[in-house]
C-alpha positions as a LaTeX table, in Angstrom:
\begin{tabular}{lrrr}
\hline
Residue & $x$ (\AA) & $y$ (\AA) & $z$ (\AA) \\
\hline
Unk1 & 23.15 & 13.09 & 8.48 \\
Unk2 & 26.18 & 12.51 & 6.27 \\
Unk3 & 25.41 & 12.73 & 2.57 \\
Unk4 & 26.43 & 9.70 & 0.49 \\
Unk5 & 29.52 & 10.43 & $-1.60$ \\
Unk6 & 28.53 & 8.24 & $-4.52$ \\
Unk7 & 25.28 & 10.05 & $-5.35$ \\
Unk8 & 24.62 & 10.36 & $-9.09$ \\
Unk9 & 22.03 & 13.14 & $-8.83$ \\
Unk10 & 21.19 & 15.12 & $-5.70$ \\
Unk11 & 17.66 & 16.00 & $-4.64$ \\
Unk12 & 17.44 & 19.18 & $-6.71$ \\
Unk13 & 19.68 & 18.14 & $-9.61$ \\
Unk14 & 17.96 & 18.08 & $-12.98$ \\
Unk15 & 19.04 & 15.16 & $-15.19$ \\
Unk16 & 20.33 & 15.79 & $-18.73$ \\
Unk17 & 17.61 & 15.72 & $-21.40$ \\
Unk18 & 19.11 & 12.56 & $-22.93$ \\
Unk19 & 18.59 & 10.54 & $-19.73$ \\
Unk20 & 15.63 & 12.34 & $-18.11$ \\
Unk21 & 12.97 & 10.13 & $-19.76$ \\
Unk22 & 14.86 & 6.86 & $-19.16$ \\
Unk23 & 15.49 & 7.59 & $-15.49$ \\
Unk24 & 11.84 & 8.49 & $-14.90$ \\
Unk25 & 10.62 & 5.44 & $-16.84$ \\
Unk26 & 12.92 & 3.20 & $-14.80$ \\
Unk27 & 11.52 & 4.67 & $-11.59$ \\
Unk28 & 7.92 & 4.17 & $-12.71$ \\
Unk29 & 8.75 & 0.63 & $-13.85$ \\
Unk30 & 9.78 & $-0.32$ & $-10.32$ \\
Unk31 & 6.50 & 1.00 & $-8.86$ \\
Unk32 & 4.25 & $-0.26$ & $-11.65$ \\
Unk33 & 3.53 & $-3.82$ & $-10.51$ \\
Unk34 & 2.49 & $-2.96$ & $-6.96$ \\
Unk35 & 0.66 & 0.15 & $-8.09$ \\
Unk36 & $-1.72$ & $-1.69$ & $-10.43$ \\
Unk37 & $-2.01$ & $-4.83$ & $-8.30$ \\
Unk38 & $-4.04$ & $-3.12$ & $-5.57$ \\
Unk39 & $-6.84$ & $-1.88$ & $-7.87$ \\
Unk40 & $-6.94$ & $-5.28$ & $-9.58$ \\
Unk41 & $-7.45$ & $-6.97$ & $-6.21$ \\
Unk42 & $-10.02$ & $-4.45$ & $-5.01$ \\
Unk43 & $-12.04$ & $-4.18$ & $-8.22$ \\
Unk44 & $-11.04$ & $-0.59$ & $-8.99$ \\
Unk45 & $-9.79$ & 0.60 & $-12.38$ \\
Unk46 & $-5.97$ & 0.19 & $-12.72$ \\
Unk47 & $-5.90$ & 3.13 & $-15.13$ \\
Unk48 & $-7.46$ & 5.38 & $-12.50$ \\
Unk49 & $-4.91$ & 4.11 & $-9.98$ \\
Unk50 & $-2.08$ & 5.12 & $-12.34$ \\
Unk51 & $-3.55$ & 8.58 & $-12.82$ \\
Unk52 & $-4.19$ & 9.15 & $-9.10$ \\
Unk53 & $-0.74$ & 7.85 & $-8.15$ \\
Unk54 & 0.80 & 10.35 & $-10.54$ \\
Unk55 & $-1.40$ & 13.20 & $-9.33$ \\
Unk56 & $-0.85$ & 12.17 & $-5.72$ \\
Unk57 & 2.92 & 12.15 & $-6.16$ \\
Unk58 & 2.90 & 15.64 & $-7.70$ \\
Unk59 & 0.68 & 16.86 & $-4.84$ \\
Unk60 & 3.04 & 15.25 & $-2.34$ \\
Unk61 & 6.09 & 16.87 & $-3.95$ \\
Unk62 & 4.35 & 20.25 & $-3.83$ \\
Unk63 & 3.43 & 19.96 & $-0.14$ \\
Unk64 & 6.99 & 18.88 & 0.73 \\
Unk65 & 8.40 & 21.89 & $-1.17$ \\
Unk66 & 10.02 & 19.63 & $-3.80$ \\
Unk67 & 12.61 & 18.60 & $-1.23$ \\
Unk68 & 11.62 & 14.97 & $-0.64$ \\
Unk69 & 12.14 & 12.35 & $-3.41$ \\
Unk70 & 9.24 & 9.99 & $-2.71$ \\
Unk71 & 6.72 & 8.31 & $-5.01$ \\
Unk72 & 3.15 & 7.60 & $-3.88$ \\
Unk73 & 1.29 & 4.52 & $-5.03$ \\
Unk74 & $-1.57$ & 2.20 & $-4.08$ \\
Unk75 & $-1.52$ & 1.02 & $-0.46$ \\
Unk76 & $-1.75$ & $-2.73$ & 0.27 \\
Unk77 & $-2.83$ & $-2.11$ & 3.86 \\
Unk78 & $-6.26$ & $-0.90$ & 2.67 \\
Unk79 & $-7.06$ & $-3.88$ & 0.43 \\
Unk80 & $-9.18$ & $-5.72$ & 3.00 \\
Unk81 & $-11.16$ & $-2.71$ & 4.23 \\
Unk82 & $-11.76$ & $-1.43$ & 0.67 \\
Unk83 & $-13.00$ & $-4.87$ & $-0.47$ \\
Unk84 & $-15.29$ & $-5.11$ & 2.57 \\
Unk85 & $-16.59$ & $-1.57$ & 2.08 \\
Unk86 & $-17.29$ & $-2.28$ & $-1.59$ \\
Unk87 & $-19.32$ & $-5.36$ & $-0.69$ \\
Unk88 & $-21.37$ & $-3.46$ & 1.88 \\
Unk89 & $-21.69$ & 0.02 & 0.42 \\
Unk90 & $-20.61$ & $-0.29$ & $-3.23$ \\
Unk91 & $-17.65$ & 1.41 & $-4.85$ \\
Unk92 & $-18.89$ & 4.80 & $-3.68$ \\
Unk93 & $-18.87$ & 3.60 & $-0.09$ \\
Unk94 & $-15.29$ & 2.38 & $-0.37$ \\
Unk95 & $-14.21$ & 5.73 & $-1.79$ \\
Unk96 & $-15.87$ & 7.60 & 1.09 \\
Unk97 & $-13.83$ & 5.47 & 3.49 \\
Unk98 & $-10.66$ & 6.13 & 1.50 \\
Unk99 & $-11.20$ & 9.89 & 1.64 \\
Unk100 & $-11.80$ & 9.64 & 5.38 \\
Unk101 & $-8.47$ & 7.81 & 5.74 \\
Unk102 & $-6.81$ & 10.74 & 3.99 \\
Unk103 & $-8.55$ & 13.11 & 6.40 \\
Unk104 & $-7.06$ & 11.13 & 9.30 \\
Unk105 & $-3.62$ & 11.74 & 7.81 \\
Unk106 & $-4.32$ & 15.46 & 7.56 \\
Unk107 & $-5.53$ & 15.63 & 11.18 \\
Unk108 & $-2.48$ & 13.74 & 12.43 \\
Unk109 & $-0.20$ & 16.00 & 10.39 \\
Unk110 & $-1.65$ & 19.05 & 12.12 \\
Unk111 & $-1.15$ & 17.41 & 15.51 \\
Unk112 & 2.45 & 16.51 & 14.64 \\
Unk113 & 3.09 & 20.11 & 13.67 \\
Unk114 & 1.67 & 21.29 & 17.00 \\
Unk115 & 2.97 & 18.63 & 19.42 \\
Unk116 & 5.70 & 16.60 & 17.70 \\
Unk117 & 5.64 & 12.85 & 16.97 \\
Unk118 & 6.29 & 11.22 & 20.37 \\
Unk119 & 2.61 & 11.19 & 21.33 \\
Unk120 & 1.84 & 9.11 & 18.22 \\
Unk121 & 4.51 & 6.56 & 19.08 \\
Unk122 & 3.06 & 6.30 & 22.59 \\
Unk123 & $-0.35$ & 5.40 & 21.10 \\
Unk124 & 1.14 & 2.98 & 18.56 \\
Unk125 & 4.06 & 1.10 & 20.16 \\
Unk126 & 5.41 & $-2.10$ & 18.52 \\
Unk127 & 3.11 & $-4.32$ & 20.62 \\
Unk128 & 0.15 & $-2.71$ & 18.81 \\
Unk129 & 1.59 & $-2.04$ & 15.36 \\
Unk130 & 3.28 & $-5.44$ & 14.93 \\
Unk131 & 0.21 & $-7.69$ & 15.43 \\
Unk132 & $-1.99$ & $-5.31$ & 13.41 \\
Unk133 & 0.41 & $-5.61$ & 10.46 \\
Unk134 & 0.21 & $-9.40$ & 10.82 \\
Unk135 & $-3.60$ & $-9.08$ & 10.69 \\
Unk136 & $-3.36$ & $-6.95$ & 7.53 \\
Unk137 & $-1.39$ & $-9.70$ & 5.82 \\
Unk138 & $-3.05$ & $-12.88$ & 7.12 \\
Unk139 & $-6.54$ & $-11.34$ & 7.02 \\
Unk140 & $-6.18$ & $-11.43$ & 3.23 \\
Unk141 & $-4.80$ & $-14.98$ & 3.06 \\
Unk142 & $-8.12$ & $-16.53$ & 2.05 \\
Unk143 & $-8.47$ & $-13.98$ & $-0.75$ \\
Unk144 & $-5.05$ & $-14.91$ & $-2.15$ \\
Unk145 & $-5.74$ & $-18.65$ & $-1.96$ \\
Unk146 & $-9.19$ & $-18.21$ & $-3.49$ \\
Unk147 & $-7.73$ & $-16.37$ & $-6.47$ \\
Unk148 & $-5.01$ & $-19.00$ & $-6.85$ \\
Unk149 & $-7.47$ & $-21.92$ & $-6.80$ \\
Unk150 & $-10.17$ & $-20.18$ & $-8.85$ \\
Unk151 & $-12.61$ & $-20.41$ & $-5.93$ \\
Unk152 & $-12.91$ & $-16.64$ & $-5.42$ \\
Unk153 & $-16.44$ & $-15.40$ & $-6.03$ \\
Unk154 & $-17.98$ & $-18.86$ & $-5.77$ \\
Unk155 & $-15.98$ & $-20.52$ & $-8.56$ \\
Unk156 & $-15.00$ & $-24.18$ & $-8.64$ \\
Unk157 & $-11.59$ & $-25.49$ & $-7.65$ \\
Unk158 & $-9.21$ & $-25.70$ & $-10.62$ \\
Unk159 & $-5.92$ & $-27.58$ & $-10.44$ \\
Unk160 & $-4.50$ & $-25.90$ & $-13.60$ \\
Unk161 & $-5.18$ & $-22.50$ & $-12.09$ \\
Unk162 & $-3.52$ & $-23.47$ & $-8.82$ \\
Unk163 & $-0.47$ & $-24.84$ & $-10.64$ \\
Unk164 & $-0.20$ & $-21.57$ & $-12.58$ \\
Unk165 & $-0.36$ & $-19.66$ & $-9.29$ \\
Unk166 & 2.39 & $-21.84$ & $-7.80$ \\
Unk167 & 4.54 & $-21.37$ & $-10.92$ \\
Unk168 & 4.12 & $-17.60$ & $-10.60$ \\
Unk169 & 5.00 & $-17.76$ & $-6.91$ \\
Unk170 & 8.05 & $-19.91$ & $-7.63$ \\
Unk171 & 9.31 & $-17.47$ & $-10.27$ \\
Unk172 & 9.08 & $-14.62$ & $-7.75$ \\
Unk173 & 11.22 & $-16.63$ & $-5.33$ \\
Unk174 & 13.74 & $-17.35$ & $-8.07$ \\
Unk175 & 13.99 & $-13.75$ & $-9.24$ \\
Unk176 & 14.24 & $-12.41$ & $-5.70$ \\
Unk177 & 17.16 & $-14.68$ & $-4.85$ \\
Unk178 & 19.07 & $-14.91$ & $-8.15$ \\
Unk179 & 18.81 & $-11.46$ & $-9.73$ \\
Unk180 & 21.13 & $-8.60$ & $-8.81$ \\
Unk181 & 21.24 & $-4.81$ & $-9.16$ \\
Unk182 & 18.17 & $-2.91$ & $-10.31$ \\
Unk183 & 16.19 & $-6.10$ & $-10.98$ \\
Unk184 & 16.15 & $-6.93$ & $-7.27$ \\
Unk185 & 13.44 & $-4.28$ & $-6.82$ \\
Unk186 & 11.08 & $-5.66$ & $-9.51$ \\
Unk187 & 10.76 & $-9.43$ & $-8.86$ \\
Unk188 & 6.98 & $-9.04$ & $-8.46$ \\
Unk189 & 6.61 & $-7.45$ & $-11.89$ \\
Unk190 & 8.85 & $-10.09$ & $-13.45$ \\
Unk191 & 6.81 & $-12.78$ & $-11.72$ \\
Unk192 & 3.59 & $-11.37$ & $-13.19$ \\
Unk193 & 5.15 & $-11.36$ & $-16.67$ \\
Unk194 & 6.30 & $-14.96$ & $-16.21$ \\
Unk195 & 2.89 & $-16.09$ & $-15.01$ \\
Unk196 & 1.23 & $-14.22$ & $-17.87$ \\
Unk197 & 3.47 & $-15.94$ & $-20.42$ \\
Unk198 & 2.63 & $-19.35$ & $-18.93$ \\
Unk199 & $-1.05$ & $-18.41$ & $-18.99$ \\
Unk200 & $-0.76$ & $-17.65$ & $-22.70$ \\
Unk201 & 0.93 & $-21.02$ & $-23.34$ \\
Unk202 & $-1.83$ & $-22.91$ & $-21.53$ \\
Unk203 & $-4.68$ & $-20.94$ & $-23.12$ \\
Unk204 & $-5.77$ & $-19.00$ & $-20.02$ \\
Unk205 & $-5.48$ & $-15.53$ & $-21.59$ \\
Unk206 & $-8.12$ & $-13.93$ & $-23.80$ \\
Unk207 & $-6.56$ & $-11.36$ & $-26.15$ \\
Unk208 & $-9.92$ & $-10.33$ & $-27.62$ \\
Unk209 & $-10.54$ & $-7.39$ & $-25.25$ \\
Unk210 & $-6.95$ & $-6.17$ & $-25.76$ \\
Unk211 & $-7.34$ & $-6.15$ & $-29.55$ \\
Unk212 & $-10.72$ & $-4.43$ & $-29.34$ \\
Unk213 & $-9.62$ & $-1.75$ & $-26.87$ \\
Unk214 & $-8.86$ & 1.72 & $-28.26$ \\
Unk215 & $-5.32$ & 2.98 & $-27.94$ \\
Unk216 & $-6.49$ & 5.99 & $-25.95$ \\
Unk217 & $-9.45$ & 6.01 & $-23.57$ \\
Unk218 & $-10.80$ & 7.93 & $-20.63$ \\
Unk219 & $-10.12$ & 6.08 & $-17.35$ \\
Unk220 & $-13.21$ & 4.96 & $-15.46$ \\
Unk221 & $-13.16$ & 7.77 & $-12.91$ \\
Unk222 & $-15.64$ & 7.13 & $-10.12$ \\
Unk223 & $-16.57$ & 10.34 & $-8.36$ \\
Unk224 & $-17.11$ & 10.40 & $-4.61$ \\
Unk225 & $-20.53$ & 9.13 & $-3.38$ \\
Unk226 & $-21.52$ & 7.95 & $-6.88$ \\
Unk227 & $-22.34$ & 4.24 & $-6.86$ \\
Unk228 & $-22.92$ & 4.12 & $-3.12$ \\
Unk229 & $-25.67$ & 1.69 & $-2.13$ \\
Unk230 & $-28.89$ & 3.17 & $-0.81$ \\
Unk231 & $-29.49$ & 2.91 & 2.90 \\
Unk232 & $-25.80$ & 2.59 & 3.75 \\
Unk233 & $-24.44$ & 5.24 & 6.08 \\
Unk234 & $-21.34$ & 7.16 & 5.07 \\
Unk235 & $-20.21$ & 6.96 & 8.70 \\
Unk236 & $-20.36$ & 3.17 & 8.45 \\
Unk237 & $-17.93$ & 3.29 & 5.53 \\
Unk238 & $-15.66$ & 5.68 & 7.40 \\
Unk239 & $-15.48$ & 3.40 & 10.45 \\
Unk240 & $-14.77$ & 0.46 & 8.16 \\
Unk241 & $-11.75$ & 1.95 & 6.36 \\
Unk242 & $-10.35$ & 5.00 & 8.13 \\
Unk243 & $-8.91$ & 3.41 & 11.33 \\
Unk244 & $-6.29$ & 1.53 & 9.28 \\
Unk245 & $-4.69$ & 4.92 & 8.61 \\
Unk246 & $-3.33$ & 4.98 & 12.16 \\
Unk247 & $-1.14$ & 1.97 & 11.39 \\
Unk248 & $-0.04$ & 3.14 & 7.95 \\
Unk249 & 0.93 & 6.53 & 9.42 \\
Unk250 & 3.34 & 4.74 & 11.77 \\
Unk251 & 4.78 & 2.97 & 8.73 \\
Unk252 & 4.97 & 6.30 & 6.90 \\
Unk253 & 7.18 & 7.64 & 9.67 \\
Unk254 & 9.47 & 4.63 & 9.40 \\
Unk255 & 9.72 & 5.12 & 5.66 \\
Unk256 & 10.79 & 8.72 & 6.06 \\
Unk257 & 13.56 & 7.71 & 8.47 \\
Unk258 & 14.86 & 5.06 & 6.07 \\
Unk259 & 14.65 & 7.48 & 3.15 \\
Unk260 & 16.61 & 10.05 & 5.16 \\
Unk261 & 19.37 & 7.52 & 5.77 \\
Unk262 & 19.54 & 6.51 & 2.11 \\
Unk263 & 19.70 & 10.07 & 0.77 \\
Unk264 & 21.77 & 11.50 & 3.62 \\
Unk265 & 19.33 & 14.26 & 4.58 \\
Unk266 & 17.07 & 14.63 & 7.61 \\
Unk267 & 13.67 & 14.78 & 5.91 \\
Unk268 & 11.93 & 14.52 & 9.30 \\
Unk269 & 13.30 & 18.00 & 10.07 \\
Unk270 & 13.29 & 19.47 & 6.54 \\
Unk271 & 10.80 & 19.72 & 4.91 \\
Unk272 & 9.24 & 18.26 & 8.07 \\
Unk273 & 7.24 & 15.15 & 8.93 \\
Unk274 & 4.03 & 17.16 & 9.20 \\
Unk275 & 4.38 & 18.20 & 5.55 \\
Unk276 & 5.05 & 14.62 & 4.46 \\
Unk277 & 2.04 & 13.19 & 6.31 \\
Unk278 & $-0.15$ & 16.08 & 5.16 \\
Unk279 & 0.82 & 15.57 & 1.51 \\
Unk280 & 0.12 & 11.83 & 1.79 \\
Unk281 & $-3.30$ & 12.58 & 3.27 \\
Unk282 & $-4.30$ & 15.07 & 0.58 \\
Unk283 & $-3.11$ & 12.65 & $-2.12$ \\
Unk284 & $-5.27$ & 9.90 & $-0.60$ \\
Unk285 & $-8.31$ & 12.18 & $-0.48$ \\
Unk286 & $-7.82$ & 13.14 & $-4.13$ \\
Unk287 & $-7.45$ & 9.48 & $-5.07$ \\
Unk288 & $-10.66$ & 8.56 & $-3.26$ \\
Unk289 & $-12.53$ & 11.45 & $-4.86$ \\
Unk290 & $-11.59$ & 10.19 & $-8.34$ \\
Unk291 & $-12.02$ & 6.44 & $-7.83$ \\
Unk292 & $-8.49$ & 5.38 & $-6.92$ \\
Unk293 & $-7.16$ & 3.41 & $-3.93$ \\
Unk294 & $-5.61$ & 5.12 & $-0.87$ \\
Unk295 & $-2.04$ & 6.29 & $-1.44$ \\
Unk296 & 1.16 & 5.53 & 0.44 \\
Unk297 & 4.85 & 6.30 & 0.07 \\
Unk298 & 6.44 & 3.27 & $-1.57$ \\
Unk299 & 9.27 & 1.19 & $-0.16$ \\
Unk300 & 10.11 & 0.31 & $-3.78$ \\
Unk301 & 10.95 & 3.97 & $-4.23$ \\
Unk302 & 13.56 & 3.74 & $-1.49$ \\
Unk303 & 14.98 & 0.59 & $-3.10$ \\
Unk304 & 15.41 & 2.30 & $-6.46$ \\
Unk305 & 17.07 & 5.32 & $-4.85$ \\
Unk306 & 19.46 & 3.09 & $-2.93$ \\
Unk307 & 20.43 & 1.11 & $-6.04$ \\
Unk308 & 20.68 & 3.94 & $-8.58$ \\
Unk309 & 21.83 & 6.76 & $-6.24$ \\
Unk310 & 19.58 & 9.06 & $-8.29$ \\
Unk311 & 17.81 & 11.20 & $-5.67$ \\
Unk312 & 16.42 & 13.87 & $-8.01$ \\
Unk313 & 12.85 & 15.07 & $-7.40$ \\
Unk314 & 12.81 & 15.89 & $-11.12$ \\
Unk315 & 13.03 & 12.17 & $-11.86$ \\
Unk316 & 10.22 & 11.46 & $-9.38$ \\
Unk317 & 8.08 & 14.16 & $-10.96$ \\
Unk318 & 8.82 & 12.73 & $-14.41$ \\
Unk319 & 7.73 & 9.27 & $-13.27$ \\
Unk320 & 4.51 & 10.74 & $-11.89$ \\
Unk321 & 3.81 & 12.49 & $-15.20$ \\
Unk322 & 4.40 & 9.27 & $-17.14$ \\
Unk323 & 1.98 & 7.44 & $-14.82$ \\
Unk324 & $-0.75$ & 9.99 & $-15.59$ \\
Unk325 & $-0.16$ & 9.62 & $-19.33$ \\
Unk326 & $-0.19$ & 5.81 & $-19.19$ \\
Unk327 & $-3.51$ & 5.93 & $-17.36$ \\
Unk328 & $-5.14$ & 7.14 & $-20.58$ \\
Unk329 & $-3.72$ & 4.30 & $-22.73$ \\
Unk330 & $-6.66$ & 1.96 & $-23.33$ \\
Unk331 & $-4.54$ & $-0.94$ & $-24.58$ \\
Unk332 & $-2.64$ & $-0.97$ & $-21.30$ \\
Unk333 & $-5.83$ & $-1.12$ & $-19.23$ \\
Unk334 & $-7.17$ & $-3.99$ & $-21.33$ \\
Unk335 & $-3.85$ & $-5.84$ & $-21.03$ \\
Unk336 & $-3.90$ & $-5.55$ & $-17.25$ \\
Unk337 & $-7.47$ & $-6.85$ & $-17.17$ \\
Unk338 & $-6.40$ & $-9.89$ & $-19.19$ \\
Unk339 & $-3.97$ & $-11.12$ & $-16.53$ \\
Unk340 & $-5.27$ & $-14.49$ & $-15.26$ \\
Unk341 & $-6.70$ & $-14.40$ & $-11.74$ \\
Unk342 & $-4.47$ & $-17.33$ & $-10.81$ \\
Unk343 & $-1.38$ & $-15.28$ & $-11.61$ \\
Unk344 & $-2.51$ & $-12.52$ & $-9.29$ \\
Unk345 & $-3.31$ & $-15.19$ & $-6.69$ \\
Unk346 & 0.27 & $-16.43$ & $-6.77$ \\
Unk347 & 1.55 & $-12.88$ & $-6.46$ \\
Unk348 & $-0.85$ & $-12.20$ & $-3.58$ \\
Unk349 & 0.35 & $-15.25$ & $-1.65$ \\
Unk350 & 3.86 & $-13.77$ & $-1.69$ \\
Unk351 & 2.86 & $-10.19$ & $-0.97$ \\
Unk352 & 0.36 & $-10.84$ & 1.80 \\
Unk353 & 2.79 & $-13.23$ & 3.46 \\
Unk354 & 5.52 & $-10.59$ & 3.32 \\
Unk355 & 3.19 & $-8.10$ & 4.99 \\
Unk356 & 2.46 & $-10.55$ & 7.82 \\
Unk357 & 6.15 & $-11.33$ & 8.23 \\
Unk358 & 6.85 & $-7.60$ & 8.45 \\
Unk359 & 4.57 & $-7.46$ & 11.46 \\
Unk360 & 6.64 & $-10.15$ & 13.17 \\
Unk361 & 9.74 & $-8.15$ & 12.24 \\
Unk362 & 8.25 & $-5.11$ & 13.97 \\
Unk363 & 7.87 & $-7.09$ & 17.19 \\
Unk364 & 11.47 & $-8.28$ & 16.96 \\
Unk365 & 12.96 & $-4.88$ & 16.13 \\
Unk366 & 10.80 & $-3.29$ & 18.81 \\
Unk367 & 12.25 & $-5.73$ & 21.36 \\
Unk368 & 8.80 & $-6.79$ & 22.52 \\
Unk369 & 8.89 & $-9.38$ & 25.30 \\
Unk370 & 6.05 & $-11.80$ & 24.62 \\
Unk371 & 6.92 & $-13.56$ & 27.86 \\
Unk372 & 5.28 & $-10.59$ & 29.55 \\
Unk373 & 1.60 & $-11.40$ & 30.20 \\
Unk374 & 0.45 & $-7.90$ & 29.26 \\
Unk375 & 2.11 & $-8.06$ & 25.85 \\
Unk376 & 0.93 & $-11.61$ & 25.25 \\
Unk377 & $-2.70$ & $-10.70$ & 25.97 \\
Unk378 & $-2.62$ & $-7.59$ & 23.77 \\
Unk379 & $-1.05$ & $-9.34$ & 20.79 \\
Unk380 & $-3.31$ & $-12.40$ & 21.16 \\
Unk381 & $-6.45$ & $-10.27$ & 21.27 \\
Unk382 & $-5.42$ & $-8.29$ & 18.18 \\
Unk383 & $-4.58$ & $-11.45$ & 16.20 \\
Unk384 & $-7.74$ & $-13.41$ & 17.05 \\
Unk385 & $-10.12$ & $-10.49$ & 16.49 \\
Unk386 & $-8.42$ & $-9.43$ & 13.26 \\
Unk387 & $-7.82$ & $-12.81$ & 11.63 \\
Unk388 & $-10.99$ & $-14.34$ & 13.06 \\
Unk389 & $-13.15$ & $-11.78$ & 11.31 \\
Unk390 & $-14.84$ & $-10.26$ & 14.37 \\
Unk391 & $-16.71$ & $-7.02$ & 13.66 \\
Unk392 & $-19.14$ & $-4.59$ & 15.24 \\
Unk393 & $-22.45$ & $-4.14$ & 13.44 \\
Unk394 & $-25.10$ & $-1.69$ & 14.53 \\
Unk395 & $-28.47$ & $-2.14$ & 12.86 \\
Unk396 & $-29.33$ & $-3.24$ & 9.33 \\
Unk397 & $-27.07$ & $-1.30$ & 6.95 \\
Unk398 & $-25.82$ & 0.84 & 9.81 \\
Unk399 & $-22.39$ & 1.22 & 11.35 \\
Unk400 & $-19.91$ & $-1.57$ & 10.75 \\
Unk401 & $-16.43$ & $-1.68$ & 12.24 \\
Unk402 & $-14.39$ & $-4.20$ & 10.26 \\
Unk403 & $-12.25$ & $-6.86$ & 11.91 \\
Unk404 & $-9.05$ & $-5.13$ & 10.83 \\
Unk405 & $-10.14$ & $-1.75$ & 12.17 \\
Unk406 & $-11.57$ & $-3.32$ & 15.33 \\
Unk407 & $-8.33$ & $-5.17$ & 16.05 \\
Unk408 & $-6.34$ & $-1.95$ & 15.71 \\
Unk409 & $-8.72$ & $-0.04$ & 17.98 \\
Unk410 & $-8.68$ & $-2.85$ & 20.54 \\
Unk411 & $-4.89$ & $-2.79$ & 20.54 \\
Unk412 & $-4.78$ & 0.96 & 21.13 \\
Unk413 & $-7.35$ & 0.75 & 23.95 \\
Unk414 & $-5.73$ & $-2.22$ & 25.69 \\
Unk415 & $-2.30$ & $-0.61$ & 25.51 \\
Unk416 & $-3.74$ & 2.56 & 27.04 \\
Unk417 & $-5.69$ & 1.00 & 29.92 \\
Unk418 & $-3.60$ & $-2.00$ & 30.99 \\
Unk419 & $-0.85$ & $-1.27$ & 33.53 \\
Unk420 & 2.79 & $-1.52$ & 32.50 \\
Unk421 & 2.77 & 0.55 & 29.29 \\
Unk422 & 6.56 & 0.75 & 29.29 \\
Unk423 & 6.78 & $-2.97$ & 28.44 \\
Unk424 & 5.17 & $-2.58$ & 24.99 \\
Unk425 & 8.50 & $-2.46$ & 23.18 \\
Unk426 & 10.80 & 0.27 & 21.99 \\
Unk427 & 8.50 & 2.74 & 20.22 \\
Unk428 & 11.51 & 4.41 & 18.63 \\
Unk429 & 12.15 & 1.20 & 16.69 \\
Unk430 & 9.13 & 1.97 & 14.52 \\
Unk431 & 11.14 & 4.88 & 13.19 \\
Unk432 & 13.86 & 2.62 & 11.85 \\
Unk433 & 11.82 & 0.21 & 9.77 \\
Unk434 & 9.87 & 0.27 & 6.51 \\
Unk435 & 7.29 & $-2.47$ & 6.19 \\
Unk436 & 4.20 & $-1.64$ & 4.10 \\
\hline
\end{tabular}
C-alpha cells in the first residue's frame, strides 16, 4: 500500500514532549463517549471500563508488536447479550460470557494463523453478517425507547424525559451535519454534553453524589465468577454471550483493512491479522476478569487517524495510560452516573439505529441479491428470530441461547446447508467496511 504523503507522525514516531499529552488526550477524548456509554447501558462501572480499555489497548499494542495504531474500547455489539446475561446470571454470569467471547477470538486467531482468513469469510458471508448486525441494532430498540421515555425498569411514561431525549438526539444530528474537522468524530460526546446541560436547566440532574464523591477512588472491580447467581450454569452464560464474537470478528477484519488504507500499511500482513485478533481476544478476557465490557477496536480511532494524520503508537499508548488514570478519579465516575437516563436514551436511539443501518449497508456492499429465494429466506429467518426474541432454554436455570446468538447460529447453519452458497454475496466485501 502507498503511504500517505501528508502524515504528521508515522507509526513509530514519538511526538515531542510539548505535544505528547495533548495528542493523547485528544485521542482519548474521541473514544470517551462510546467507551463509557456501554457500561452505563449494561449496568457495569464506567470507571472499570476506562481502566480495562486502557489495559486492553496496551495488551493489544504488545501483541501486535507496537506496529498497529489501534485503540480498544467497549463493544456495542455485546450490549444485549450482557444485559440478558446479567438478568439471568448476575454480573458474574455476564463476565463469564464476556471472557468466553475473548476465548473465541483467541481460538479464531490460532485458526487464522494456521489456515488463513478465507474459511472465516465462507462461514460469515454478507447474507449472514448483514442481518445479524441489523438484529444487534434493532434488538436493542426497546431498551433505547424505554430509557428515553423513562419506562425502563418499570417506570412510568414521562413526557419531559422524552422531550429531553429528543433534544439530545436532535443535537447529535445537528453536530454530525454542521461541524467540520476533528469535531466530526465526537458528535455523540457533544450530544451528551448538550443533553446534560438541558437536564441541569430543567432540574433533572442531582449534583449531590458528585459533590460527595472523593477525588480519587478505587474502581468497582468485579472479579470473574463473583456475583454469579446460584444454580446458573457457566455454560449457559457462555452460550448467551460468546456466539456474538463470530460477527464482531468479521467486523474486526473489516476495521483492519480500513485502518491499513488510512495509514498506508498492510496491517493484515504485518504484524498479521492473527496477532490483531489474538490481542483483541486477550484484552476482552482481561476486561471480563476485572468487571469490564468486552473490547473491540474502535472505528472512532480510524476517524481520528484520518483527520489528524497522527499514526503514532506512542500517542495510542499515551491515550490508554490516560484512560487508566481517569478510571481512578472518583469525581468523574460520579459525574457519569449523574447523566439523566433520558439523555442516554436519546443517544441510544441514534447509536442503535446506526448499527442496524450498518447491517443494511453490509448487504448492499456485499452485493446480496434479496430477489434470490435462498438469500431472502436466510435473512428473514435471522431477522425474525433475532428481533422477535426467540431463544432456546433447557431446564430451569440451565442453558439459554439468546435471540441474538440464536439468530447468528441459525444464519451460519442455513448458509452451510442450503444449496447455492455462492449467492450469499461477495464475502470479500466484508473486508472493506467498518461497521461496529
